[in-house]
C-alpha positions in Angstrom: 0.0 0.0 0.0 1.4 3.4 -1.0 0.2 6.9 -0.6 1.4 10.1 -2.4 1.8 12.9 0.1 2.0 15.4 -2.8 -1.4 14.3 -4.2 -4.4 16.6 -4.1 -6.4 13.5 -3.0 -6.6 13.4 0.8 -4.5 10.7 2.5 -7.5 9.0 4.1 -9.1 8.7 0.6 -5.9 7.3 -0.8 -5.9 4.7 2.1 -9.5 3.8 1.3 -8.7 3.5 -2.4 -5.6 1.3 -1.7 -7.7 -1.0 0.5 -10.3 -1.3 -2.3 -7.5 -2.0 -4.8 -6.3 -4.8 -2.6 -9.8 -6.3 -2.4 -10.2 -6.1 -6.2 -6.8 -7.7 -6.7 -7.5 -10.5 -4.3 -4.8 -9.5 -1.8 -7.6 -9.0 0.7 -10.5 -11.5 0.4 -14.2 -10.9 0.9 -15.4 -12.1 4.3 -11.8 -11.9 5.5 -10.2 -9.4 7.8 -8.8 -6.0 6.7 -5.7 -4.2 7.9 -6.1 -2.6 11.2 -5.7 1.2 11.5 -2.6 0.7 13.6 -1.0 -1.5 10.9 -1.9 1.1 8.2 -0.6 4.0 10.3 2.7 2.3 11.0 3.2 1.1 7.4 2.4 4.5 5.9 3.8 6.6 8.8 0.5 8.5 9.1 -1.6 9.4 12.1 -3.8 6.5 13.3 -6.8 8.9 13.1 -6.1 9.4 9.4 -6.0 5.6 8.9 -9.2 5.3 10.9 -10.9 7.9 8.7 -10.0 5.9 5.6 -11.3 2.7 7.1 -14.5 4.5 8.2 -15.0 5.7 4.7 -15.1 2.1 3.6 -17.5 1.2 6.4 -19.8 4.0 5.1 -19.6 2.5 1.6 -20.5 -0.9 2.9 -17.1 -2.4 2.0 -16.1 -3.1 5.6 -18.0 -4.0 8.7 -17.1 -3.2 12.3 -17.3 -6.0 14.7 -16.9 -4.9 18.3 -13.6 -6.2 19.7 -12.6 -7.9 16.4 -10.8 -6.9 13.3 -12.7 -5.1 10.4 -14.4 -7.7 8.2 -14.6 -7.2 4.4 -18.2 -7.7 3.3 -19.1 -10.7 1.2 -20.1 -8.5 -1.8 -17.3 -5.9 -1.4 -15.8 -6.4 -4.9 -19.2 -5.9 -6.6 -19.8 -2.7 -4.6 -16.4 -1.4 -5.4 -16.7 -2.1 -9.1 -20.2 -0.6 -9.3 -19.1 2.6 -7.4 -16.0 3.0 -9.5 -18.0 2.4 -12.7 -20.5 5.0 -11.7 -18.1 7.6 -10.4 -14.9 7.1 -12.4 -15.8 5.5 -15.7 -18.9 7.6 -16.3 -16.9 10.7 -15.6 -14.2 9.6 -18.0 -16.7 8.9 -20.8 -18.4 12.2 -20.2 -15.1 14.1 -20.4 -14.2 12.1 -23.5 -17.5 13.0 -25.2 -17.1 16.7 -24.3 -13.6 16.8 -25.7 -14.7 15.0 -28.8 -17.4 17.5 -29.4 -15.0 20.4 -28.9 -12.7 18.9 -31.5 -15.7 18.3 -33.8 -15.1 14.6 -33.9 -17.9 12.4 -35.1 -19.5 9.8 -32.9 -18.5 7.1 -35.4 -14.9 8.2 -35.2 -14.9 8.2 -31.4 -16.5 4.7 -31.2 -14.1 3.3 -33.8 -11.1 4.7 -32.0 -12.4 3.2 -28.7 -13.0 -0.2 -30.4 -9.5 -0.1 -31.8 -7.8 0.6 -28.5 -10.0 -1.9 -26.7 -8.8 -4.6 -29.1 -5.2 -3.6 -28.7 -5.3 -3.8 -24.9 -6.7 -7.3 -24.8 
């Protein structure tokens, strides 16, 4: 897990995103335990309250569950929730920005779609 202290993204959000990345990659498994705030704080040399804020963000998103006296548990459907949120927040914004840029450049819809298909095939 890494954070960029020079990023405009708050550290607690970077921590939450890094945990989500580990869930998506399988490093952390659904229904398993998550890193503790103290482990995160020590590894990243951040304040434990900052680590807790990142963890609580994921609790609010339904990715982690608090169990009194136990470690944070990753919810059974965490991957699906993460993918849906990222699709809705990230992918939709990227597409909207792409379409707006294409319109400014007076690119046809056919050209944009063909270019996307070309790159989609190249990256497989």
